[in-house]
N, C-alpha and C positions, 0 to 999 in steps of 0.2 A: 586698683587691683594689687594683690600681693601674693607671694608664694607661701604655701603652708605645707609643712611636713607632718604627716599624721602617723604616729607609731601604732603598732599592734602589740597588745600585751603578750608576754612570753614568746615573742618572735622577733628576729632581727629585721624583718621586712618593714619597710616604711612606704607610705603612699605620698607622693608629691603631687600637690594640687595647686591650681590657680584659683584664688577666691577674691571676692569683693564684698564690701559692706553695703547693705541696703537698709533703708529705714522702713519699718513696718509699724506705723502709728508712732507710739512713743519709744519703741524698741528698735535697736540696731541689730540686724541679723547678718550672718555670714553666708553668702551664696557661692557654691562651687561653680566656677565658670568653665573649667576644663580639668579633667584628670590627665596628668602628664605621664605618670608611670609608676612602677613599683621598683624600689631599690632594695638590694640585699646586703649592701655594705656602705660604708661612708663614702667611698670613691664614687659609687653609683648615685648616692644622694647629691653630691656636688655636681656631677654631670647633669642630672635631671633638673636641679635648681638653675643651673646656667641656661639650660634649654628653655625652662619655664620663663626666665627673664626675657629671653628673645621672643617667646610667644606673646608675652604681655605687650611688647612694643607693636607687634604685628596686629594683635587684636585691637589695640587702641587706635592704630591708623585705619583699620578697616571700619571701626565704628564711626570715626570722624568722617571718613569718606562716604559712608552710607547715609549719614545724617546731614552731610554737606555743611557741617559746622566746623568752625575752628575752635581749638581749645582756648581756654581762658588766657593762657600765655602762648604767644606765637613761638612754637618750637619747631625747629628744622628736623624733619624725619631722619636725615643723616646724622644729626646730633644725637637723636634718640638712640640710633643704632650704635653710635660710638659709646654712649653711656652704658648701653647694654654690654658691650664688649668689656668695658671697664669693670662692670659688676660681675660679669660671668667668666668666660674662659680666659685663663691667664695668657698673656702674650708669650709666644714661643721665642726663645733666645735665638739670636743669630749665631751661626757657626763660629764667627770670629770672636764672639763674646764668651765662648765656652773654653775652659782651660784645656789646652792641647794634651793628648795622651802622654807626650814626652815629659810633661811637668807633673804628672800624677804618680804618686807612690802607691805601693801595695797596701799600705796602712790606710790610705784614703778611700779605698773602694772595697766592695763586697760583691760576690757573684750573685746576680739576680736570676738568671736563667741561662739555658743552653739551647741554641737553635741550630737546626739542620739547614745548611746552605747548598750542599751538593746537588740535591734534587732540583731546586729551583734554578740553579746555574746551568747544569748540563741538560737535564730533561726539559727545563724551561726553554732553553735555546731551541730544542727540537719542536716543542709546542709552538713557539713563535714562528718557526719556519712553515708549519703546517696550517695553523689556524689564526691567521692575522685578520683583525678587524671583523670578527663575527658580530660584535656589538659596536654600535657607534659610541656608546658610553665606555670610556676607559676604565671606569670603576667596575662595570659589569664584565668587561673583557678580562681584567685582572682577577676578578673573583672566579670566573670560569677556569682560568689558568690555575688558580690556587686549588680549586676543588679537584680538577683533573690530576694535578701533580700529587696532591695528598693521597689520592686513591692508589697511586703507584706503590706507595709504601705502607699506607694505613687504610686498607679497604674496609669500610664500615658504613654505618648509617650516616645521613647528612648531619644529624645532631652530633654524633661522635666526630665526624670530620671537622665540624666547626671547632670543637674542643681541641682536636689534635692540631689544627692549623694555628690556633693561638698558643698552645703549649710548646709545640716543637718547631714552628716556623715563624713565630712572632707576627701572625696575621690575624687581626681581630675583625670578625664579621658576625652579624646577628643571624640566627637561623632563618628569620623571616626574609632577610635580604637574599640568602641562598635560594630559598624557595621561589622568590620573585624572579631571580635570575633563571631558574629552571623553567618557569612559565614563559619567559621571553625566549628561551632556547628552543622550545617546542616547534614554533613555526620556522626555525632556521635549521632543522635537522637535515633537510635536503642539501643545504649549503655545507654542512659538516661532511656529508657523504661525498659531495663533489670535491671538496678540498682534500679529503683523504685519498680519493682516487687520483686526483691530479698529482699529489706528491709521489705516489707509487708509479704512476705513468711517467713522471719526469725522469725517473731512474732507468726506465726502459722505453725510450721514445719510439722505437720501431713498432713494437706491438706487444700486447699481452695476449699470448696465444694459448695459455694453459690456466684454466680456472679450477682450483680445488674447492669443491662445494660440499657442505654438509649441513645438517639440520639438528638442532637440539631443542629440548623443552626446558622452560624455567617455571617452576611451580610456586604458588603462593600458599601461605598458611591460612587459607580461607576457602569457603565453599560458595562465596558470592560470585554471581555471574554477571558480566556486563558485555559491552560490545568488543572488548579485547580479551578479558579473562574468561576462559571457557574450559569445560571438561574435555579431555581428549586422551589420545594414547601418550602416556608419559614414559620418557626414556629414563626417568629416575624412579620408575615404579611407584609413583604417587598418584594413583588413579582416583583417590578420594578428595583431591584438591584441584582447584582451578589452575590454569597455566596459560602461558603464551608460547608461541613457537618462534625460534630465532634461526634464520638462515644466514650463513656466513660464507663469504668467498674470499680466497687469497690466491696470489700467484705462486709460482713454484719456488720462490725464495722466501715464502712465508709472510710476505707483506700484504696488508689488507687491501682488498679491492672494493668490497661493498658488503652491506648487510641489509636485511629486511626483517621486520617484526610482524608476525601474523597472529590471528586469533588462535586460541589454544586448541581448537578442533580441526585445524587445517591438516590435510593429509600431506605427506612429504612430497609427492609428485606435484601437487597443487602449488606448494610453496616454491618448488624448483622453477616451474614455468613462470609463475608470477614474479619471482625474483629476477629471472633472466630478462623478462620484458621491461621491468623497472630499470634495470641496469642499462639496457639498450637505450632507453629514453634519456637517462642521465649522462651516460658515459659514451666515449667513442670506442666501442668494442666490436670488432669485425668477426674474424674467424677465431672461434673459441672452442677449446676442448674441455668438456666437463668430466671431472674424475669423481666417482662416488663409490661408496661401499656396497655390501651385499643387499642392504635395505632397498637400494634403488633397482635391483635386478628383477624387473617385471617386464613383460612384453608391452604393457601399456606405457610404462615410462620410456622405454626405448623408442616406441613408435611416436610418442609425443615429441621427443627430442629430434627424431628424424624428420618429422613434419615441419619443424622449425629450421631445418638444415643445420643442426648443431652436431658437432662431433662429440663422442663420449668414450670413456674407458671405465667400465663398471666391473666390480668383482662379481664373478659368476658363482652361483650356488651349484657346484658340481654334482652334489647328491640328488638334486632335483631335476637333472637333465634326463631326457628319454633313455631307456635301458640300453638300446643299441649304441647310442653315443657314449654312454658310460663304459661299455665294454671296449670301445675304441681307445678310451683314455688309458686303459690298462695294458695296451699293446706297446711294449718297449720299442718296437721297430719304428714307431711314429715320432720318437724323440731324438734330438741331436744334442751333443754336448755344447755348452755355452757358458759364458761368464755373465752371471746375473748380479748386478749391483756389487761388483768386486768379489763375488763368491762363485765357485764352480758349481754348475748344476746342469740340468737337462731341460730342454724346451721343445714343445710340439705345438703345431697349429692344426685346428679342426674347423669345420664349417657347422654353424648353428643357425639354421633358418636364414641363410644368406648373410650372416654376420660372422666376423672373425672371432673364434674362440682360441685363446692362447693359454696353454697350460704349462706350468713350470714345476720342476721337482728340485728340492734341495735336501741334502742329507741332514743338515742342521735343523731345518724345519721338521723333518721326519722325526728326529730325536725329541724335539720339543713336543710334537703331537703325541708321541708315545709316552713321554713322561707325564703329561697332563692327564692322559687317559688312565695311566697306572695309578695316579693319585686318587681318581674317582673310584677305581676298582678296589683299592685298599680301603677306602672309606666304606664301600658296600660290604666287603668281607668283615670288617671290624664290627659293623652294626648287625649283621645277620646273626640270629640266635638270641639277641637281646630280648628281654621281656617286655620292653616298651612297645607301644603301638607301632606296627610295621609301616604304617602310613607316614610316620614321622621321618622315616628314612628318605622317602621320595620328596625331596625339597625343591628340586629343579629339574629341568629337562636333561641336563647333563648326567644326572643319576638315573632318571627314568629309562633312558635309551639302552641301559646295560642290565636291566633287571627284568625278571619275569615272575609270575605268580603261579603256584600249582593249584590243584583243586581245593586245597585247604586254605587258600589265600595266603600261603606262606611265601615270603620273598626269597628269590634265589638269583644268583649271578647267571646271566645268559651268555654262555661262552660263544655261541654262534654270532650274537650281536657284537661281541668284542672282536671276533675274527673279521667280521665284515667291516667294522670301523677301521681296523688296522690297514686295510687296503688303501685307504686314502691318506695315510701318513706322508707328509712332505709335499703333497700336491696342492697347487693353488692355481686358479684360473681367472682370466679377465676376458670380457667380451667387448668388442669395439666395432664401430662402423668406419674406422679410418682405414683407407686402402693403401696409402702411400708408405706409412712407417713399417719398419721391420718388426718382427715379434719381440725382439729384445728391447727395442725402443718403447713399445707399448708397456712392457713389464716395468721398465725404468721410470716411465712417466706415472704409472699407477703407484709406484713405490713412494712418490712424493705425498701420498695421501696422509701419511703420519703427521705432516705439518699442520693440516687442518684439525686433526684430532688433538694434537698438542695445543692448538689455539683454544679449543673449547676447554681444555683442562686449565689453561692459564686464566681464561675468562671466568670459569665457574669456581675455581679454587684459589688461584693466586690473587686475582682481582676481585673475587667474591661478587660476581654479578648478581647472585642471589645469596641470602634472602633479599627480596625487594620490599622495602618498607613504605611503599606508595600504593594508593588505591585508585586515584584518578588516572584515566587513560593517558592524559597529556603528561602527567608526572612520570608515569611508567615509561613512556616513550623518551622523555628527557633523561631519565636515569640510564636507560640502555644506551642512549647517545653518548652520555658522559663516560660510561664504561668502554664504549667502542673507541672514543677519543683516547682514553687512557691506554687501551690495548694498542692502538695505532702508534701513539708516541713511543710506547715501550718497544714495539717491533722495529720501528724505524731507528730508534736509538741503538738497539742491538745490531741492526744491519750496518749502521754507520761505524760503530766501534769495531765490529768484526772485520771490516775492510783492512784494518791495521793490526788487530790482535784478536785472537779467538778467546772469547770470554762469555760465560753463560749469563742469562738474564738475572739469575739470583746473585751472581758475583758483581754484576754492574750495579744493582740496587744496593748491595752491601757496601760497596765502595762509596757510592754517593751518600748513603746514610751516615757514613763516618766522616764526611766532610762537614765539620761543625764549627761553631764559634761560641764563645762565652760572652754573655752580656753582663757587664759590671756596672754598678750604680755608685756614684760618689756619695759618701755618707753625709756630707754637708750641703753640697750644691744640688744634689739629686740628678746631676747630669749622668748620661749613660755612655758607656764605651764598649766597642766591639773588639774582642781579642780572638783572632782565628786559632783553631786547633791544628792538630797534625794533618799532614797531607801526604798520602801514600803515593808510591810510584805509579801504581795502576790508576789511581784517581787522577794523577797528573796527566797520564796518557789519554784518559777519557776527556779531560778538559781540552787537551791539545787537539783532539778530533774535531772540536767545535771552535778551534782558534781562540780559546779562552785562557787567560792567565790570571790566576787568583792572587789577590793582594794578601800578603801575610803580615801586613803592618796593622797595629792597633789604630782604630779610627773612632770618631764620635758616632754614636748610634742614636738615631732619631725615633726609635720605636716604630719604624715602618721599613719597607724595603729600601735598602741603601745600595749604592753602586760600589761593590767591592771587586768587580771584575775590571781588569785593566785591558782596554782595547788593544788588540795585537796590531 
């Protein structure tokens, strides 16, 4: 057997094959034993030829074993493997045989690449604290770590992630290996959830008593339906595409507690109850208060939560309340002055079907409501009288509620509707079944809901949870799990750093992205050297948070992850 490299006309691609000569009558023909692979450049040709030589040894041994015959010459299999190594992959130099950086001059070297080290150092330390030993294979564990950390700063498809890892982090992995890792991650998703919860729980050992809960939809550029992707109510207004439903829960400090992925046609209340039951089975959660927005304000939702003995604080749809109760809300005598989230306001408590309805008023919120309404009114006034189709003016419910049509179908501003809307300026209400807390406490706890809304913005936009470039349900689940791990690492990283210095997520990532090193290659020996770049004070503080001290000395680089962190 021998290795053959077959070229393609007008193309740099080469096919590497293992062939053997066989006799056919008086002729000798070449038979392809195995296709090894396609090479796009000379380096890949060398690698595939080396691999082919190793395969020849294995195929020869397998043939001899299956035929139970010895070869003509008694050859030790170990010797065959040694010969293969001699023919194939060059032996790697020992560190002591490489010229030390102190003896290398600038004229001897040229910059080959620049790699980012800060992300793998600081965020990598956070990942290692949270997700140790998900895989038995160290290679798979390291690959998952790389994919999660790459998504922190370069959220994109797995193909692009593979390219970014090689270009910016010096991590080489094939796309097939990444997909294989995702397939192995799928049955371990419950472990991912448990590890994430355990990390959050460890910071608050007493209890997690406030769960911020919300649901969003993630759509696909597809109309194909399967057991996960289905048509349903889309929060992205993409009703012509299939989607999945994601439920996310966090504690009041913004740290992740759990998530669940549901079919695209699941109603929000269904996801809520299913998620709660799932988390109860996985985690030790006792007395929990769920906080939700107006979308959860239905009698059915509240009764379901009460039937499970759960506490809740939900935004109330004040304009949907019974007329008599609405009139009570406008009675100034029912309100008391109060400090609401460090701002002066007024607060009143009412009864709604045996539940507590707490309504607050803030002058700043009133000005905001008035300003937003005036913008809509200005838009209506500017468009009235135009020759274009009047139906074009009515583009959303925000405009429709302030206009009317006369008998000639002409659109006009309805001043009565504007006056009625102005009554609600500055008012906001929450409804709850909690008896013990004071009204100000309920308002303060509800105010934490912005944390979950910010979390969805981070997942959807900063980490680009979608578009999802996968179609198999298992891969979709694995992709969401990777995004959740990335989000969890990011949140815990921010929480840890903010204990000593207040710095935003964007600033943290910026600092870590700028912790870089140049890789230089020796012109003659082809040895590589790492020369660290600048290191800002903020980056140094982030490293100190994890008890990391970065070496600023030039070192030999092995084209793989090297230890440049000095143990404290």
